[in-house]
N, C-alpha and C positions, 0 to 999 in steps of 0.2 A: 674041895668043891671046884668044880669047873665052870667057868664063865666065857662069855664072849661079848665083849661089850660093843654096843652099837655107835659106830663113828663114820658111818658114810656121808659123804660130803663136806667133811670138815677141813679139806686141803691138807693139811700135815696130820691131820689126827692119826691116820694109819700108821706114820711113821713113829709117833709118840707111843701108840698102844703096842706096836712090835717090840719097842724098847721096853716097856712094862711088862711084856709078856716073859722076858729074860729073868725078871726079879720076881715076879709073882708066880707062885705054882698055880696049875689048872688053867691057865689062860690057853686054851689050845687052837683058838680060832680068831684070826684078825680079819676084821670087815675091810677090805682094800679099796680104795678109791683111787683110781689112776688117773686123777686130775694132774695135769702138768701146769706149772708155773714158769714163765720166763724168768722171772725174779730168783727162783730158786734151784739151784743145781742138785739134783738127787741121783747123780750118776753112781755115787758109793753104793746104792742099793741095787738089789737082783733078786728077782724070782725065779726059782728053777724047781721044776717037777712039784708045783704048788707050794713050795716052801720058801719063806722069806730069809734072805741073807741078811742080817742085822750088821751093820759096819759098827766098829767099837770106836769110832771118832766122837769128838764132842759135838754138840749141837745137834744130837739126834743124827748125826752122819749127813746134814744138809748144809749146803754152802750158800749165802747171799751172793747173787750176781750183782754187784753194787752198780754196774752201768745199766743194767736192765731196770734195776730198782728206781734209780734216780730219774731215768727215762720215764717210767710209769708214774712217779711222783710228779714230774714236770708235765706229763700228758694230762693227768688228772687235774691239775690245778691247785693240788693240796701243798700247803708249804710246811715241812719239817724243819724242826730246830735241832741242831746237834750240838 
């Protein structure tokens, strides 16, 4: 069965769905939201000729930029416990 999950506007949902496509047969289309977040480094990802190159690294191929994340937390006034 072919499928195309609706994921637009979910931030990292396109990355997650692209990883899922590699495991599930019939997922031929990934709805891609080009939203960028200063706190997340997605430079391991690329799209060439309409095809997504999915990195094999853990964490969906995304890296958290701790400096940008901490600055965003400080700016928002939210307190996180680690």
